[in-house]
C-alpha positions as semicolon CSV with decimal commas, in nm:
position;residue;x (nm);y (nm);z (nm)
1;P;-0,518;-1,452;0,284
2;F;-0,236;-1,388;0,082
3;V;0,053;-1,109;0,041
4;I;0,119;-0,974;-0,335
5;V;0,406;-0,801;-0,354
6;C;0,474;-0,573;-0,663
7;N;0,799;-0,460;-0,738
8;H;0,732;-0,200;-1,003
9;Q;1,023;-0,093;-1,241
10;A;0,800;0,164;-1,480
11;S;0,495;0,357;-1,412
12;L;0,307;0,157;-1,648
13;D;0,317;-0,115;-1,412
14;L;0,059;0,075;-1,176
15;M;-0,192;0,002;-1,446
16;G;-0,112;-0,395;-1,439
17;M;-0,113;-0,395;-1,082
18;A;-0,450;-0,217;-1,060
19;E;-0,610;-0,525;-1,268
20;I;-0,474;-0,799;-1,067
21;I;-0,555;-0,666;-0,706
22;P;-0,855;-0,789;-0,571
23;E;-1,116;-0,551;-0,476
24;C;-1,127;-0,630;-0,088
25;C;-0,729;-0,587;-0,008
26;V;-0,549;-0,322;0,198
27;P;-0,251;-0,175;-0,007
28;I;0,079;-0,069;0,168
29;A;0,344;0,141;-0,024
30;K;0,673;0,322;0,056
31;R;0,627;0,662;0,176
32;E;0,844;0,798;-0,118
33;L;0,553;0,715;-0,381
34;L;0,346;0,979;-0,202
35;Y;0,571;1,243;-0,340
36;L;0,593;1,130;-0,688
37;G;0,354;1,408;-0,831
38;T;0,025;1,230;-0,978
39;V;0,133;0,895;-0,895
40;G;0,143;0,987;-0,511
41;W;-0,189;1,215;-0,545
42;A;-0,364;0,938;-0,702
43;C;-0,205;0,651;-0,442
44;W;-0,353;0,859;-0,172
45;L;-0,666;0,959;-0,279
46;S;-0,725;0,556;-0,332
47;G;-0,651;0,535;0,027
48;I;-0,275;0,352;0,042
49;I;-0,126;0,305;0,345
50;F;0,200;0,461;0,333
51;I;0,501;0,302;0,551
52;D;0,811;0,526;0,623
53;R;1,102;0,302;0,559
54;H;1,355;0,535;0,733
55;R;1,171;0,545;1,064
56;R;1,138;0,143;1,153
57;D;0,959;0,182;1,466
58;A;0,671;0,389;1,329
59;A;0,640;0,174;1,001
60;I;0,617;-0,136;1,261
61;E;0,340;0,038;1,425
62;V;0,136;0,113;1,106
63;I;0,170;-0,203;0,997
64;S;0,042;-0,368;1,311
65;R;-0,256;-0,110;1,362
66;T;-0,327;-0,198;0,983
67;A;-0,304;-0,590;1,052
68;S;-0,543;-0,563;1,384
69;T;-0,796;-0,353;1,139
70;M;-0,786;-0,602;0,874
71;R;-0,845;-0,888;1,135
72;R;-1,148;-0,688;1,273
73;E;-1,289;-0,643;0,955
74;N;-1,220;-0,952;0,809
75;V;-1,046;-0,812;0,519
76;R;-0,720;-0,953;0,306
């Protein structure tokens, strides 16, 4: 298992990230990306799990549920 942290600084970084991210992984992104027009729509359609960084307890709950599912389904 591993964690890939992408600190995208430009819109073109998304294309690079799509090339290096393994097939069987679980992407998590900040909820603010959901509101970036077509980028947000594409992220939502691709199944990215969004974390609301302003609601700490809710973010921890989402990460905890995601980790449990990942362990159960044996994915990274």
